[in-house]
TORVEXVEX-84657 format. One line per 3 residues: number of its first residue (from 0); their letters; for each residue x, y, z of N, C-alpha, C, O. Coordinates in steps of 0.2 Angstrom, whole numbers, m for minus. Layout:
N
NUM	A	X,Y,Z,X,Y,Z,X,Y,Z,X,Y,Z; ...
END
This chain:
207
0	MVP	m59,359,m79,m59,353,m83,m53,349,m81,m47,351,m81; m55,342,m81,m49,337,m79,m45,335,m85,m48,334,m90; m39,335,m84,m34,333,m90,m36,326,m92,m37,322,m88
3	RAS	m35,325,m99,m36,318,m101,m31,313,m98,m33,307,m97; m25,315,m97,m20,310,m94,m22,308,m87,m22,302,m85; m25,313,m83,m27,311,m76,m33,307,m76,m34,302,m73
6	LRS	m38,308,m81,m44,304,m82,m42,297,m84,m45,292,m81; m37,296,m89,m35,289,m91,m32,286,m85,m33,280,m84; m28,289,m81,m25,286,m76,m30,283,m70,m29,278,m68
9	AQL	m35,287,m69,m40,286,m64,m44,279,m66,m45,275,m63; m45,279,m73,m49,274,m76,m45,267,m75,m47,262,m74; m38,268,m77,m34,262,m76,m34,259,m69,m34,253,m68
12	RRG	m33,264,m64,m33,262,m57,m39,258,m55,m39,253,m52; m45,261,m57,m51,258,m56,m52,251,m59,m55,247,m56; m49,250,m65,m50,244,m68,m45,239,m65,m47,233,m66
15	SRP	m40,241,m62,m35,236,m59,m37,233,m53,m35,228,m51; m42,236,m49,m44,234,m43,m47,227,m43,m46,223,m39; m52,226,m47,m56,219,m47,m51,213,m49,m51,208,m46
18	AQS	m46,214,m54,m41,209,m55,m37,208,m49,m35,202,m48; m34,213,m46,m30,212,m40,m34,208,m34,m32,204,m31; m41,210,m34,m45,206,m29,m46,199,m30,m46,195,m26
21	RWT	m46,197,m37,m47,190,m39,m41,186,m37,m42,181,m35; m35,189,m38,m29,186,m37,m28,185,m29,m26,179,m27; m30,189,m25,m30,189,m18,m35,183,m16,m33,179,m11
24	ERG	m41,183,m19,m45,178,m17,m43,171,m18,m43,166,m14; m40,170,m24,m37,164,m26,m31,162,m21,m30,156,m20; m27,166,m19,m22,165,m15,m25,162,m8,m22,158,m5
27	VVL	m30,166,m6,m33,164,1,m36,156,0,m35,152,5; m39,155,m5,m42,148,m7,m36,143,m6,m37,138,m3; m30,144,m10,m25,140,m10,m22,139,m3,m20,133,m1
30	VEA	m22,144,1,m19,143,8,m24,139,12,m22,135,16; m30,140,11,m35,136,15,m35,129,13,m35,125,17; m34,128,7,m34,121,4,m28,117,7,m28,111,9
33	ALI	m22,121,7,m16,118,10,m17,116,17,m14,111,20; m21,120,21,m22,119,28,m27,113,29,m26,109,34; m32,113,25,m37,108,26,m36,101,23,m38,96,26
36	FPM	m32,101,18,m31,94,14,m27,89,19,m30,84,19; m22,91,23,m19,86,27,m24,83,32,m24,77,34; m29,87,35,m34,85,40,m39,81,37,m41,76,40
39	VMM	m41,82,30,m45,78,27,m42,71,26,m45,66,26; m36,71,23,m32,65,22,m32,60,28,m32,54,28; m30,64,34,m30,60,40,m36,57,42,m36,51,45
42	LIM	m42,61,41,m48,58,43,m50,52,38,m53,47,41; m48,52,32,m49,47,27,m45,41,30,m48,35,30; m39,42,31,m34,36,33,m37,33,40,m36,27,41
45	ASF	m39,37,44,m41,35,51,m48,31,50,m48,25,53; m52,33,45,m58,29,44,m56,22,41,m59,17,42; m51,22,36,m49,16,33,m46,11,38,m47,5,38
48	EFA	m42,14,43,m39,10,48,m44,7,53,m44,1,55; m49,11,55,m54,9,59,m58,3,56,m60,m2,59; m60,4,49,m63,m1,46,m59,m8,45,m62,m13,46
51	LAF	m53,m8,44,m49,m14,44,m49,m17,51,m49,m23,52; m48,m13,56,m48,m15,63,m54,m19,65,m55,m24,68; m60,m15,63,m66,m18,65,m68,m25,61,m70,m29,64
54	RSS	m65,m25,55,m66,m31,51,m62,m37,55,m65,m43,55; m56,m36,57,m52,m41,60,m55,m43,67,m55,m49,68; m58,m38,71,m61,m39,77,m67,m44,76,m68,m48,80
57	LTL	m71,m42,71,m77,m46,70,m75,m53,67,m79,m58,70; m70,m53,63,m68,m60,61,m66,m64,66,m67,m70,67; m62,m61,71,m59,m65,76,m65,m67,81,m64,m73,83
60	TNA	m69,m63,83,m75,m65,87,m79,m71,84,m80,m76,88; m80,m70,78,m84,m76,74,m80,m82,74,m83,m88,75; m74,m82,73,m69,m88,73,m69,m91,79,m69,m97,80
63	VQA	m68,m87,85,m67,m90,91,m74,m94,93,m74,m99,96; m80,m90,92,m86,m93,94,m87,m100,90,m90,m105,93; m85,m100,84,m86,m106,80,m82,m111,82,m84,m117,82
66	AAR	m76,m110,84,m71,m115,87,m74,m117,94,m73,m123,95; m77,m113,98,m80,m116,104,m85,m120,103,m86,m125,106; m89,m119,98,m95,m124,96,m92,m130,94,m95,m136,95
69	TAS	m87,m130,90,m83,m136,88,m81,m140,94,m81,m146,94; m78,m137,98,m75,m140,104,m80,m143,108,m79,m149,111; m86,m140,109,m92,m143,112,m94,m149,109,m96,m154,112
72	AQG	m95,m149,102,m97,m155,99,m93,m160,98,m95,m166,98; m86,m159,98,m81,m164,98,m80,m168,105,m78,m174,104; m82,m165,110,m82,m168,116,m75,m171,118,m70,m168,118
75	NNP	m75,m178,119,m68,m181,121,m65,m185,115,m62,m190,116; m67,m183,109,m64,m186,103,m56,m184,104,m54,m179,105; m52,m190,103,m45,m189,104,m42,m183,99,m37,m181,100
78	EAD	m45,m182,94,m43,m177,89,m47,m171,89,m47,m167,84; m50,m170,95,m54,m164,95,m50,m157,94,m53,m153,91; m44,m157,97,m40,m150,96,m39,m149,89,m38,m143,86
81	FEI	m37,m155,85,m36,m154,78,m42,m151,74,m42,m146,70; m48,m153,76,m54,m151,73,m55,m143,75,m58,m139,71; m54,m142,81,m55,m135,84,m50,m130,80,m52,m125,78
84	LQT	m44,m132,79,m39,m128,75,m41,m127,68,m40,m122,65; m44,m133,65,m46,m132,58,m52,m127,57,m52,m123,52; m56,m127,62,m62,m122,62,m59,m115,63,m61,m111,59
87	LEK	m54,m114,67,m51,m107,67,m47,m105,61,m48,m100,59; m44,m110,58,m40,m108,52,m45,m106,46,m44,m102,43; m50,m110,46,m55,m108,41,m59,m102,42,m59,m98,37
90	NLS	m60,m100,48,m64,m94,49,m59,m88,50,m62,m82,50; m53,m89,51,m48,m83,51,m44,m82,44,m39,m79,44; m47,m85,39,m44,m85,32,m42,m78,30,m37,m77,26
93	IID	m46,m73,31,m45,m66,29,m40,m63,33,m38,m57,31; m37,m66,38,m32,m63,43,m26,m66,41,m25,m72,41; m20,m62,41,m14,m65,40,m12,m70,46,m12,m67,51
96	SAE	m10,m76,44,m9,m80,50,m3,m78,54,m2,m80,60; 1,m74,51,7,m71,55,5,m67,61,9,m66,65; m1,m64,60,m4,m60,66,m6,m64,72,m7,m61,77
99	VQY	m7,m71,71,m9,m75,76,m3,m76,81,2,m79,79; m4,m74,87,2,m75,92,1,m81,96,6,m85,96; m5,m83,98,m5,m90,101,m13,m91,102,m17,m87,102
102	IVI	m14,m98,103,m21,m100,104,m21,m105,110,m16,m109,111; m26,m104,114,m26,m108,120,m33,m112,120,m38,m108,120; m33,m118,121,m39,m122,123,m38,m124,130,m34,m128,132
105	FRA	m43,m122,134,m42,m123,141,m49,m126,145,m54,m125,142; m47,m129,150,m53,m131,155,m55,m125,159,m51,m122,163; m61,m122,158,m63,m116,162,m66,m118,169,m71,m122,169
108	PII	m64,m116,174,m67,m117,181,m74,m115,181,m79,m118,184; m76,m109,178,m82,m106,178,m83,m103,171,m79,m102,167; m89,m101,169,m91,m98,163,m88,m91,161,m87,m90,155
111	GSS	m86,m88,167,m83,m81,166,m75,m81,166,m72,m76,167; m72,m87,166,m65,m88,167,m61,m84,161,m64,m83,156; m55,m82,162,m51,m79,157,m44,m81,159,m42,m83,164
114	LDD	m39,m79,154,m32,m81,155,m29,m76,160,m23,m77,162; m33,m71,162,m30,m67,168,m31,m70,175,m28,m68,179; m35,m75,175,m36,m79,182,m29,m82,184,m25,m84,179
117	SAL	m28,m82,190,m21,m85,192,m20,m92,190,m15,m94,189; m26,m96,190,m25,m103,188,m24,m104,181,m21,m110,179; m25,m99,177,m25,m100,169,m19,m95,166,m18,m96,160
120	RGC	m16,m91,170,m12,m86,168,m6,m89,164,m3,m87,159; m3,m95,167,2,m98,164,1,m101,157,6,m102,153; m5,m102,155,m7,m104,148,m5,m99,143,m5,m101,137
123	RTT	m4,m93,144,m2,m88,139,5,m90,136,7,m88,131; 9,m94,140,16,m95,138,17,m102,137,22,m104,133; 13,m107,140,15,m114,139,9,m118,141,4,m116,144
126	SIA	9,m124,138,3,m129,140,4,m131,147,10,m132,150; m1,m133,151,m1,m135,158,m5,m141,158,m11,m142,156; m2,m146,162,m6,m153,162,m13,m152,165,m14,m149,171
129	NVC	m17,m155,162,m24,m155,164,m28,m148,165,m33,m148,168; m25,m143,162,m28,m137,162,m28,m134,155,m34,m132,153; m23,m134,151,m24,m131,144,m19,m134,139,m13,m136,141
132	NRY	m20,m133,133,m15,m134,127,m14,m127,124,m19,m124,122; m8,m125,123,m6,m119,120,m3,m121,113,1,m125,112; m6,m117,108,m4,m118,101,m1,m111,98,m3,m106,101
135	TAF	2,m112,92,4,m106,89,1,m106,82,m3,m111,80; 2,m101,78,m1,m101,71,2,m106,67,m2,m109,62; 8,m109,68,11,m114,64,7,m121,65,6,m125,61
138	DLS	4,m121,71,0,m127,73,m7,m128,69,m10,m133,68; m9,m122,66,m15,m122,62,m15,m127,56,m20,m129,54; m9,m127,53,m8,m131,47,m5,m138,49,m3,m142,44
141	RPR	m4,m140,55,m2,m147,56,m7,m152,54,m13,m151,54; m4,m158,52,m9,m163,49,m12,m167,55,m10,m166,61; m17,m170,54,m21,m174,59,m17,m179,63,m18,m180,69
144	VAF	m12,m182,60,m8,m187,63,m4,m184,68,m1,m188,73; m3,m177,69,1,m174,74,m3,m174,80,0,m172,85; m9,m175,80,m14,m175,86,m16,m182,89,m15,m187,85
147	GCM	m19,m182,95,m21,m188,97,m18,m190,104,m18,m196,106; m15,m185,108,m13,m186,115,m6,m189,116,m2,m187,119; m5,m195,113,1,m199,114,7,m196,111,7,m196,105
150	NAF	11,m192,115,17,m189,112,15,m184,107,19,m183,102; 10,m181,108,7,m176,103,7,m169,106,8,m168,112; 5,m164,102,5,m157,105,m1,m156,109,m1,m151,113
153	DRS	m6,m160,109,m12,m159,114,m12,m164,120,m17,m165,123; m6,m166,122,m6,m171,127,m7,m168,134,m8,m171,139; m5,m161,135,m6,m158,141,m13,m159,144,m14,m161,150
156	WCP	m18,m157,140,m25,m158,142,m28,m162,137,m31,m160,132; m27,m169,137,m29,m173,132,m36,m173,131,m40,m174,136; m38,m172,125,m45,m172,123,m49,m178,125,m55,m178,127
159	GSR	m46,m184,125,m49,m190,127,m50,m190,134,m54,m195,137; m47,m186,139,m49,m186,146,m54,m181,148,m56,m180,154; m57,m177,143,m62,m172,145,m68,m175,147,m71,m180,144
162	RVR	m71,m172,152,m78,m175,155,m83,m173,150,m85,m168,148; m87,m179,148,m93,m178,144,m99,m181,147,m105,m180,144; m99,m185,152,m105,m188,154,m110,m183,158,m108,m179,161
165	LDD	m116,m185,156,m121,m180,159,m121,m180,166,m123,m175,169; m120,m186,170,m120,m186,177,m113,m184,180,m112,m185,186; m108,m181,176,m101,m180,179,m100,m173,182,m98,m174,188
168	PPD	m102,m168,180,m105,m166,174,m99,m164,168,m93,m164,170; m101,m162,162,m96,m161,157,m92,m155,159,m94,m150,162; m86,m155,156,m81,m149,157,m84,m143,153,m88,m143,148
171	LIG	m82,m137,156,m83,m131,152,m76,m130,148,m71,m130,151; m77,m129,142,m71,m129,138,m70,m121,135,m75,m119,132; m64,m119,135,m63,m112,132,m58,m112,127,m54,m116,126
174	VHV	m59,m107,122,m55,m106,117,m53,m98,117,m57,m94,117; m46,m97,117,m44,m90,117,m39,m89,112,m34,m93,111; m39,m84,108,m35,m82,103,m32,m75,103,m36,m70,105
177	ELE	m26,m74,103,m22,m68,103,m19,m66,97,m16,m70,94; m21,m60,94,m18,m57,88,m14,m51,89,m15,m48,94; m9,m50,85,m6,m44,85,m7,m41,78,m4,m42,73
180	HET	m12,m36,78,m15,m33,72,m10,m28,69,m8,m23,73; m8,m29,63,m3,m24,60,m7,m19,56,m11,m20,52; m6,m12,58,m10,m7,55,m7,m6,48,m1,m7,46
183	ATR	m12,m3,43,m10,m2,36,m7,5,35,m3,5,31; m9,10,39,m7,16,38,m2,19,43,1,24,42; m1,15,48,4,17,54,1,23,57,5,27,61
186	LIG	m5,25,56,m7,32,59,m8,31,66,m7,36,70; m10,25,69,m11,24,76,m5,19,79,m7,15,83; 1,19,76,6,15,78,7,9,73,3,8,68
189	RNY	12,5,74,13,0,69,8,m6,70,6,m9,65; 7,m8,77,2,m14,78,0,m13,85,2,m9,89; m5,m17,86,m8,m17,93,m12,m24,94,m14,m28,89
192	RMS	m12,m26,100,m15,m33,102,m23,m33,102,m26,m28,103; m25,m39,100,m32,m40,100,m33,m47,102,m30,m52,99; m38,m48,106,m39,m55,109,m47,m56,109,m51,m52,110
195	QRS	m48,m63,109,m55,m65,110,m56,m72,113,m51,m76,112; m61,m73,117,m61,m80,120,m69,m81,120,m73,m77,120; m70,m88,120,m77,m90,121,m77,m97,125,m72,m101,124
198	IIQ	m82,m97,130,m82,m103,134,m89,m106,133,m94,m103,133; m89,m113,133,m95,m117,132,m95,m123,135,m89,m126,136; m100,m126,137,m100,m133,140,m100,m138,135,m103,m137,130
201	IEP	m96,m143,136,m96,m149,131,m102,m152,131,m106,m153,136; m105,m154,125,m111,m157,124,m111,m164,128,m107,m168,127; m116,m164,133,m116,m170,137,m118,m177,133,m122,m177,129
204	RRS	m115,m182,135,m116,m189,133,m119,m193,138,m117,m193,144; m124,m197,136,m126,m202,141,m122,m208,142,m119,m210,137; m121,m210,148,m116,m216,149,m119,m222,147,m116,m228,147
END
């Protein structure tokens, strides 16, 4: 016959095992959560950062294309560059203007030209006579009277000198915008460059 004390002790030991097991399981869950939570947060932040970058890229593309269409329609209007910059400012409204590094309005030799071409490379840093006009974010807010070729910011490639005649033929005009996108989460660094260009033929005019 088993003594009562031994029987009671055995019952207590059997009863304590489920409780200990529950505490062990809870501890494992907490450890797993501590390991997984940072990865989940990084995934959420990366998705958020990607969404912001995609929005900026899409906005920039649409703005440059709209500016190129304005450039084509303005032709040799002496205030054409003012109208182009106004179009850019309107379409870049959701982007901080401080992110705009520079804007180049240039005469494109061919439809596939870029500022990496030897003839256009200098336009990244300065305006070049009969080739391009270079602007900064500050120029987006300049008044109309600041333009018009004569001793103005657009005199290097004066809009009034652009070819528009159907039999000439009309110039190919390009718009290039360079941004330095500042990240919100710093997950992929502080900032990175983003650029877009669009080239179009100036709408021809009959002489």
